[in-house]
C-alpha positions as CSV (number, residue, x, y, z in Angstrom):
1,M,0.0,-0.2,0.0
2,R,1.1,3.6,-0.7
3,I,0.1,7.0,-0.1
4,L,-0.8,9.1,-3.4
5,G,-1.5,12.4,-1.9
6,K,-4.6,14.7,-0.5
7,L,-7.7,13.7,-2.0
8,G,-9.2,17.3,-2.0
9,E,-6.4,18.5,-4.4
10,Q,-7.5,16.4,-7.5
11,Q,-10.7,15.8,-9.6
12,Y,-11.8,12.3,-10.1
13,K,-13.4,10.6,-12.9
14,I,-16.5,9.0,-11.2
15,P,-19.6,7.1,-13.0
16,V,-22.8,8.9,-12.8
17,Y,-26.5,7.9,-12.7
18,S,-29.1,10.4,-13.3
19,A,-32.4,10.6,-15.3
20,S,-32.0,14.6,-15.7
21,D,-29.3,17.1,-16.2
22,I,-27.2,18.0,-13.6
23,A,-25.6,21.5,-13.0
24,D,-22.0,22.6,-13.0
25,G,-21.1,22.7,-9.0
26,A,-24.0,20.3,-8.0
27,L,-23.3,18.2,-4.8
28,M,-23.0,14.8,-5.6
29,M,-23.3,11.6,-3.3
30,P,-22.6,7.8,-3.6
31,G,-25.6,5.8,-4.7
32,I,-27.6,4.0,-2.1
33,T,-30.0,1.8,-4.1
34,A,-29.1,-1.8,-4.9
35,E,-29.5,-2.8,-8.8
36,T,-29.9,0.9,-9.4
37,D,-27.2,3.3,-8.6
38,L,-24.6,1.3,-6.3
39,G,-21.1,2.1,-7.3
40,V,-22.0,5.3,-9.0
41,A,-22.5,8.8,-8.0
42,I,-25.9,10.6,-7.8
43,L,-27.4,14.0,-7.2
44,S,-27.3,14.4,-3.5
45,D,-30.4,14.9,-1.5
46,A,-31.3,17.9,0.7
47,T,-29.6,16.4,3.8
48,G,-26.1,16.2,2.0
49,A,-25.5,12.9,3.9
50,D,-22.5,11.3,3.0
51,A,-21.8,13.7,0.0
52,F,-18.6,13.0,-2.3
53,G,-18.2,16.4,-3.8
54,F,-19.1,18.7,-6.6
55,M,-20.0,18.3,-10.3
56,S,-17.0,20.0,-12.4
57,G,-18.9,21.1,-15.6
58,T,-22.7,20.5,-16.5
59,Y,-24.0,17.1,-17.2
60,D,-26.3,16.7,-20.3
61,V,-28.0,13.3,-20.0
62,S,-29.7,13.7,-23.5
63,V,-26.1,14.3,-25.0
64,E,-23.9,11.9,-22.8
65,G,-26.3,9.2,-21.6
66,T,-25.9,7.7,-17.8
67,S,-24.4,5.1,-16.1
68,S,-26.0,1.5,-15.9
69,V,-25.1,-0.8,-13.1
70,A,-25.9,-3.6,-15.5
71,G,-22.5,-2.3,-17.1
72,T,-24.0,-1.7,-20.5
73,T,-23.2,2.2,-20.2
74,W,-20.5,3.9,-18.0
75,V,-20.6,7.5,-18.1
76,T,-17.9,9.1,-16.3
77,K,-17.7,12.8,-14.9
78,L,-15.1,15.0,-13.2
79,L,-16.0,15.2,-9.5
80,K,-14.2,17.5,-7.0
81,P,-14.3,16.0,-3.4
82,C,-15.7,18.1,-0.9
83,F,-13.7,16.8,2.0
84,E,-9.8,16.5,3.1
85,A,-8.3,13.2,3.2
86,T,-5.1,11.2,2.2
87,L,-5.6,9.0,-0.9
88,C,-4.2,5.6,-0.8
89,R,-3.5,2.7,-3.2
90,A,-3.4,-1.1,-2.7
91,E,-2.9,-3.8,-5.0
92,I,-5.4,-6.8,-5.2
93,D,-3.6,-9.5,-3.7
94,Q,-4.2,-12.4,-6.2
95,T,-2.8,-15.1,-3.5
96,D,-5.6,-14.3,-1.1
97,T,-8.7,-15.6,-2.7
98,V,-11.9,-17.3,-2.1
99,A,-13.3,-20.6,-3.7
100,V,-16.4,-20.7,-6.0
101,T,-19.0,-23.2,-4.6
102,S,-21.0,-23.4,-7.8
103,Y,-21.9,-21.8,-11.0
104,S,-24.8,-21.5,-13.2
105,A,-24.4,-18.9,-15.9
106,P,-24.4,-16.0,-15.2
107,T,-24.6,-16.6,-11.4
108,V,-21.8,-17.3,-9.3
109,T,-22.6,-18.7,-5.9
110,I,-20.1,-18.6,-3.2
111,S,-20.8,-19.6,0.5
112,S,-21.4,-16.5,2.8
113,L,-20.6,-14.2,-0.1
114,E,-21.3,-10.3,1.0
115,D,-24.3,-8.5,-0.2
116,D,-24.6,-5.2,-2.0
117,I,-21.4,-5.6,-4.3
118,D,-23.2,-4.5,-7.4
119,T,-20.6,-2.9,-9.9
120,S,-17.7,-4.9,-8.2
121,W,-15.4,-7.3,-10.1
122,L,-14.6,-11.0,-10.1
123,Y,-11.3,-11.9,-11.4
124,T,-10.5,-15.7,-11.4
125,T,-6.9,-16.5,-10.1
126,S,-6.6,-20.3,-10.2
127,G,-8.6,-23.6,-11.1
128,T,-11.4,-23.8,-14.2
129,G,-11.5,-20.5,-15.9
130,L,-8.7,-18.7,-14.6
131,G,-7.7,-15.5,-16.0
132,Q,-11.0,-14.2,-16.6
133,L,-12.6,-10.9,-15.4
134,E,-16.1,-10.0,-14.8
135,F,-18.4,-7.4,-13.8
136,V,-20.8,-7.9,-11.2
137,T,-24.3,-6.4,-12.0
138,T,-26.4,-8.0,-8.9
139,S,-25.7,-9.4,-6.0
140,A,-27.3,-11.3,-2.8
141,S,-25.8,-12.9,0.3
142,G,-24.2,-16.0,-1.1
143,S,-24.4,-15.2,-4.6
144,C,-24.0,-12.7,-7.4
145,T,-24.8,-12.2,-11.1
146,V,-22.3,-11.2,-13.8
147,K,-22.5,-9.0,-17.1
148,T,-22.0,-11.9,-19.1
149,A,-21.2,-15.6,-18.6
150,F,-17.8,-16.6,-18.0
151,T,-16.3,-17.8,-21.5
152,T,-15.0,-21.0,-19.3
153,A,-17.6,-22.0,-17.2
154,L,-16.4,-21.8,-13.6
155,D,-16.9,-24.8,-10.9
156,N,-15.8,-25.5,-7.2
157,T,-12.2,-25.7,-8.2
158,T,-12.1,-22.0,-9.4
159,Y,-10.6,-19.5,-6.9
160,L,-11.1,-15.6,-7.5
161,V,-10.8,-12.3,-5.9
162,K,-13.2,-9.6,-5.0
163,I,-12.2,-6.2,-6.7
164,P,-14.4,-3.8,-4.6
165,R,-16.9,-1.2,-6.1
166,I,-16.4,2.5,-6.2
167,F,-17.6,3.9,-2.9
168,H,-17.5,0.6,-1.1
169,Q,-16.8,1.0,2.7
170,V,-15.2,-2.1,4.2
171,V,-12.3,-4.1,2.5
172,K,-10.1,-6.9,3.6
173,P,-6.4,-6.6,4.1
174,N,-4.2,-9.3,3.5
175,S,-2.1,-10.9,6.5
176,A,1.1,-9.0,5.7
177,M,-1.1,-5.6,5.8
178,T,0.4,-4.9,2.3
179,K,-2.3,-5.3,-0.1
180,L,-6.1,-5.9,-0.2
181,G,-6.9,-9.7,0.0
182,T,-10.5,-11.4,-0.6
183,D,-13.0,-13.2,1.8
184,A,-16.5,-14.1,0.9
185,A,-17.8,-12.1,3.6
186,A,-17.5,-8.4,4.0
187,G,-14.1,-7.2,5.2
188,T,-13.6,-5.1,8.3
189,W,-11.4,-2.3,7.4
190,T,-13.6,0.7,7.2
191,V,-12.5,2.8,3.9
192,C,-14.3,4.5,1.0
193,V,-13.1,2.9,-2.1
194,I,-12.8,5.9,-4.8
195,Q,-11.3,4.5,-7.9
196,T,-10.5,0.8,-9.3
197,W,-7.8,0.0,-11.8
198,I,-6.5,-2.7,-14.1
199,S,-2.9,-2.9,-15.0
200,R,-1.9,-4.9,-18.0
201,L,0.9,-4.8,-20.8
202,G,2.4,-1.8,-18.7
203,N,-0.8,0.4,-19.0
204,L,-3.1,1.5,-16.1
205,E,-6.6,2.0,-17.0
206,L,-9.7,2.8,-15.1
207,L,-11.9,-0.3,-14.8
208,N,-14.9,0.2,-17.1
209,P,-17.6,-2.4,-17.6
210,T,-18.0,-1.5,-21.3
211,T,-14.2,-2.3,-22.3
212,H,-13.2,-4.7,-19.5
213,A,-15.9,-6.8,-18.7
214,G,-15.5,-10.2,-20.2
215,L,-11.9,-10.1,-20.7
216,T,-9.9,-13.6,-20.6
217,G,-6.2,-14.9,-20.9
218,L,-5.3,-12.2,-18.4
219,N,-3.4,-15.0,-16.6
220,A,-0.7,-15.1,-19.2
221,S,2.8,-13.9,-18.4
222,S,3.0,-11.4,-21.1
223,Q,-0.1,-9.7,-19.8
224,Q,1.3,-9.0,-16.3
225,T,-2.2,-8.2,-15.0
226,A,-2.6,-6.5,-11.9
227,F,-5.7,-4.6,-10.0
228,Y,-5.4,-1.5,-7.8
229,A,-8.0,0.3,-5.5
230,D,-7.6,3.8,-4.4
231,F,-9.4,4.6,-1.2
232,V,-9.3,6.8,1.8
233,V,-9.0,5.1,5.4
234,R,-12.1,6.5,7.4
235,N,-10.9,4.9,10.8
236,N,-7.7,6.0,11.8
237,C,-6.1,7.0,15.2
238,A,-6.8,10.9,14.5
239,Y,-10.5,10.4,13.2
240,T,-12.0,7.2,14.7
241,V,-15.6,6.3,13.1
242,D,-16.3,4.0,16.4
């Protein structure tokens, strides 16, 4: 893990969901409704609760469209955070994995899988179907549905990692406390995920379901595939949340 800098000093490309235009400077918050806007930003309500920041520029939905948690569209806009925090980056540990219980396309069953991971990602690291990346469209306790069926069907020999959705607030550090690991259940480290990345062939790209969902062969040594999450730590010795 490493520190990138102060969150409030930059603007960030964040997927946005809205049925209406949004004005320049409008206050934005994380989506709160499963299967509708989890993992994307929406216009804040009047309470301003859990607000993320302000729209940088106008958003014309008739021209730009809107993000879909089904992963068919993914419209990002620049947002300026409204709070100060230190932005950190951690690699997803591909040796800290969870086993697939069963698979019936496009639903992946994993015992004790956490709920509300819509717009997260699954990457298979070993066993049947390794090297595949998929986008989670809906989730429930114990299972989730992906955007498209895995090209090679998974089975109970498959192991995978979770790449958390934007705005997810609990993750699991690996045992060395250097990367983010994967448990089926929700993690216990309270953070707020800001962006997620794929690194392959020496290029770092923001994860986008319209271009990255359904990729295969990422386990090939020539790909040099890694995944990263940028986040802020919500519970620390100076600002405790419990």
